[in-house]
C-alpha positions in Angstrom: 163.5 -49.8 27.2 165.4 -49.6 30.5 163.4 -49.7 33.7 164.5 -46.1 34.6 162.8 -44.8 31.6 159.4 -46.1 32.5 159.8 -45.9 36.3 159.7 -42.1 35.8 156.1 -42.6 34.8 155.1 -45.1 37.4 151.9 -43.3 38.2 150.9 -43.5 34.5 149.4 -46.9 33.5 150.2 -46.4 29.8 153.6 -48.3 29.9 154.6 -50.0 26.7 153.3 -53.5 26.9 156.6 -54.9 25.6 158.6 -53.3 28.4 156.2 -54.5 31.0 156.1 -58.0 29.6 159.9 -58.1 29.5 160.0 -57.0 33.2 157.5 -59.7 34.2 159.6 -62.3 32.3 162.8 -61.1 33.9 161.4 -61.4 37.4 159.6 -64.8 36.8 162.5 -66.8 38.2 162.9 -67.7 41.9 166.7 -67.4 41.8 166.6 -63.9 40.5 163.9 -63.0 43.1 166.2 -64.2 45.9 169.2 -62.5 44.3 167.2 -59.2 44.2 166.1 -59.5 47.8 169.7 -60.1 49.0 171.0 -57.2 47.0 168.3 -55.0 48.4 169.3 -55.9 52.0 173.0 -55.1 51.4 175.4 -54.2 48.6 177.1 -57.6 47.9 179.7 -58.9 45.6 178.8 -61.6 43.0 181.0 -64.0 44.9 179.1 -63.3 48.1 175.8 -63.7 46.4 177.0 -67.0 45.0 177.8 -68.2 48.5 174.4 -67.1 49.9 172.5 -68.6 47.0 174.5 -71.8 46.9 175.1 -71.3 43.2 178.1 -71.1 41.0 179.6 -67.6 40.5 179.1 -67.8 36.7 175.5 -68.7 37.1 174.9 -65.8 39.5 176.7 -63.4 37.2 174.5 -64.5 34.3 171.3 -63.9 36.3 172.6 -60.6 37.7 173.5 -59.4 34.2 169.9 -59.3 33.1 168.9 -57.4 36.2 171.7 -54.9 35.6 170.9 -54.4 32.0 167.3 -53.7 32.9 168.4 -51.1 35.5 166.9 -53.0 38.4 170.4 -53.6 39.8 173.3 -51.2 39.9 176.9 -52.5 39.9 180.2 -51.1 41.2 183.7 -52.4 40.5 186.2 -52.9 43.3 189.3 -54.1 41.5 188.4 -57.5 40.1 185.3 -57.8 42.3 181.8 -56.6 41.2 179.3 -55.4 43.8 175.6 -55.0 43.1 172.7 -53.3 44.8 169.1 -52.6 44.0 168.6 -49.3 42.2 166.5 -47.1 44.6 164.3 -45.8 41.8 163.5 -49.3 40.8 161.9 -50.0 44.1 159.2 -47.5 43.3 157.9 -49.7 40.5 155.0 -51.9 41.9 156.2 -55.0 40.0 159.7 -54.7 41.4 158.4 -54.0 44.9 156.2 -57.1 44.7 159.2 -59.1 43.5 161.3 -57.8 46.4 158.6 -59.0 48.9 158.4 -62.4 47.3 162.2 -62.7 47.1 162.5 -61.7 50.7 160.0 -64.4 51.8 162.0 -67.0 49.8 165.3 -65.9 51.4 163.7 -66.0 54.9 162.5 -69.5 54.2 166.0 -70.8 53.0 167.9 -68.8 55.7 170.1 -66.9 53.2 168.8 -63.5 54.5 170.1 -64.2 58.1 173.5 -65.3 56.7 174.2 -61.9 55.1 175.7 -60.7 58.4 178.1 -63.7 58.5 179.2 -63.1 54.9 179.8 -59.4 55.6 181.8 -60.2 58.7 184.0 -62.6 56.7 185.1 -59.7 54.5 187.8 -58.7 57.0 188.9 -62.2 57.9 192.3 -61.7 56.2 192.5 -58.2 57.7 192.2 -59.6 61.2 194.8 -62.3 60.5 197.1 -59.6 59.1 197.0 -57.4 62.2 197.4 -60.3 64.6 200.9 -61.1 63.3 203.6 -60.9 66.0 205.2 -57.5 66.6 208.2 -56.7 64.5 211.5 -55.4 65.9 210.9 -51.8 64.8 212.0 -49.4 67.4 209.1 -47.4 68.9 211.5 -44.4 69.4 211.3 -43.6 65.7 208.8 -40.8 65.0 206.1 -41.7 62.4 207.2 -40.7 59.0 203.6 -39.8 58.2 203.6 -37.2 60.9 203.1 -34.2 58.5 200.0 -35.8 57.1 198.5 -36.2 60.6 199.3 -32.7 61.5 197.8 -31.4 58.3 194.6 -33.2 59.1 194.4 -32.2 62.8 195.5 -28.6 62.3 192.3 -27.8 60.4 189.9 -28.7 63.2 191.5 -28.5 66.7 189.5 -26.3 69.1 189.2 -28.3 72.4 191.8 -30.6 73.8 190.2 -32.4 76.8 189.7 -35.9 75.1 190.7 -37.5 71.8 189.9 -41.0 70.5 192.4 -42.8 68.3 190.1 -45.4 66.7 192.2 -48.2 65.2 195.4 -47.0 66.8 197.5 -49.8 65.3 201.1 -49.4 66.5 200.2 -46.1 68.1 202.0 -43.9 65.6 199.3 -41.3 65.8 199.7 -41.1 69.6 202.9 -39.1 68.9 200.5 -36.3 67.6 197.6 -36.7 70.0 199.3 -37.4 73.3 201.2 -34.1 73.5 198.1 -32.1 72.5 195.2 -33.6 74.4 194.7 -34.0 78.2 193.5 -37.5 77.7 193.7 -40.0 74.8 191.8 -43.2 74.3 193.6 -45.5 71.9 191.2 -48.2 70.6 192.0 -51.3 68.6 190.5 -54.7 68.3 193.8 -56.5 67.8 195.9 -57.5 70.8 199.0 -57.7 68.7 198.5 -54.1 67.5 198.0 -52.9 71.1 201.2 -54.6 72.1 203.0 -52.4 69.5 201.2 -49.3 70.8 202.0 -50.2 74.4 205.7 -50.2 73.6 205.5 -46.8 72.1 203.6 -45.4 75.0 206.1 -46.8 77.5 209.1 -45.5 75.4 207.6 -42.0 75.2 206.3 -41.9 78.8 202.8 -41.0 77.8 200.8 -41.0 81.0 197.6 -39.6 79.5 197.0 -42.5 77.1 194.5 -45.3 77.8 195.0 -48.4 75.6 191.7 -50.2 75.0 190.9 -53.4 73.2 187.5 -53.4 71.5 185.3 -52.5 68.5 184.4 -48.9 67.5 180.8 -49.6 68.4 181.5 -51.7 71.5 180.6 -51.2 75.1 184.2 -50.8 76.1 184.6 -47.7 73.9 181.4 -46.2 75.1 182.2 -46.7 78.7 185.7 -45.1 78.3 184.5 -42.1 76.2 181.5 -41.3 78.3 179.8 -38.2 77.0 182.0 -38.0 73.9 185.4 -36.9 72.7 186.4 -33.5 71.4 188.1 -35.2 68.4 187.7 -38.7 67.1 190.5 -39.6 64.7 190.5 -42.7 62.5 193.5 -43.1 60.3 193.7 -45.6 57.4 191.2 -48.0 59.1 188.0 -47.5 57.1 189.2 -49.5 54.2 189.5 -52.5 56.5 185.9 -52.3 57.7 183.3 -54.8 56.3 180.6 -52.0 56.5 182.3 -48.6 56.2 179.0 -46.7 56.4 178.2 -48.2 59.7 181.8 -47.7 60.9 181.4 -44.0 60.3 178.2 -44.0 62.2 180.0 -45.7 65.2 182.8 -43.1 65.0 180.3 -40.3 65.0 178.7 -41.6 68.1 182.0 -41.4 70.0 182.1 -37.6 69.5 180.5 -35.1 71.9 178.0 -32.6 70.6 180.2 -30.1 68.7 183.0 -32.6 68.6 184.9 -33.4 65.4 185.6 -36.5 63.4 188.8 -36.6 61.4 189.0 -39.6 59.0 192.2 -40.3 57.0 192.0 -42.9 54.3 192.9 -43.8 50.8 191.5 -42.3 47.7 190.0 -45.0 45.4 192.8 -46.9 43.6 193.4 -50.0 41.6 196.5 -51.3 43.4 195.5 -54.9 44.1 199.0 -55.7 45.3 198.6 -53.2 48.1 195.1 -54.6 48.9 196.5 -58.1 49.2 199.6 -57.1 51.1 197.6 -55.2 53.8 194.5 -57.5 53.7 192.3 -54.6 52.8 188.6 -55.0 52.3 188.1 -51.9 50.1 190.4 -50.3 47.6 189.9 -46.8 49.0 187.0 -44.4 48.6 186.0 -41.4 46.5 185.7 -38.1 48.4 182.0 -38.1 47.6 181.6 -41.6 49.3 183.2 -40.4 52.5 181.1 -37.2 52.6 178.0 -39.3 52.0 178.9 -41.6 54.9 179.4 -38.7 57.2 176.2 -37.0 56.2 174.2 -40.2 56.6 175.7 -40.4 60.2 174.1 -37.0 60.9 177.3 -35.0 60.8 177.6 -31.5 59.5 180.3 -29.2 58.0 181.4 -32.2 56.1 184.5 -31.8 53.8 186.9 -34.2 52.2 190.3 -33.0 50.9 193.3 -34.7 49.4 196.4 -34.8 51.5 199.4 -33.4 49.6 201.6 -36.3 48.3 204.8 -35.0 50.0 203.1 -35.1 53.4 202.9 -38.9 53.4 206.7 -39.2 53.6 208.2 -42.7 53.2 205.1 -44.5 54.3 204.8 -48.0 52.7 201.4 -47.1 51.2 202.2 -43.6 49.9 201.9 -44.8 46.3 198.2 -44.3 46.5 196.5 -41.0 47.3 195.4 -40.1 50.8 192.5 -37.9 51.8 191.2 -36.4 55.0 187.5 -36.1 55.9 186.5 -33.6 58.6 183.0 -33.4 60.0 181.3 -32.0 63.1 178.7 -33.5 65.3 175.8 -31.1 65.6 175.6 -29.2 69.0 172.9 -30.0 71.4 171.5 -33.3 72.7 173.6 -36.0 74.3 177.0 -37.1 73.2 176.4 -40.1 71.0 173.3 -42.3 71.1 174.3 -43.7 74.5 174.6 -42.7 78.1 177.8 -43.0 80.1 178.0 -46.5 81.6 179.5 -47.0 85.0 182.5 -49.4 85.1 
């Protein structure tokens, strides 16, 4: 019997003794308890768990298999990688809840719990290296071939045009859309090499209303520059590079003013591992439901994800995979973001 079948009757003490005994036996192993606690703290790949547990990947896979078969763990494939997390219904079982407490204590004792943040940060190590490569000789005078896709996304939501944020501006191709439309544009990127590319475009076009800013989406620099929030926050093909996409969407939502709009363009879930390796991607796209769930969890409303028509992506180097656009609005009322404007 799978754990889901008897969790439904957690208030009923008449569980089958065999099923309960098997669950006790499954959890009577310190390594599995630690694995369970780590997977409850964050969705982690088998490789990441092996690193945290200081065990071989095959050994971790073997222990995780039993937990998955019982329903205590859920798994998700990302190309050749397998990510696992604790099943939310399983945590309602008193035996599993006690196992999680014990496993957490073991992880706190060996320090593996505090190392989760380092493991997650390392997910985008190759991404950072990729975007720090020296600028190419591409002329900034060429308009972005993806322009129809950007216009398609923005045309659905534009209402105010005082301030726009281009989060993860890259070479600044989206500035050819935003700068002519908005009074002011903050172009944010964590890579100096990418900002060098964007700066060339800004100079060539003569955009005087664009502020280029190096920093993270949730960093102090962005908050200072945006102040009470932007009318529109645009994030194009950046989320699949983020170690924690859910938290990235939360940070993007905080940059919008009350009533402001988030426009997020990213890949549909795909299996093109060559593209992932070529671009140093962390994630192989997302399903529309995942993006909508991220936005709803960030407190946004009027959430909608739509596929971008294939012809709109032009000759982009990554147009072999589907694109989608998520639009969502920050609820009116309250302050813009979970921060106050900070004086420079």
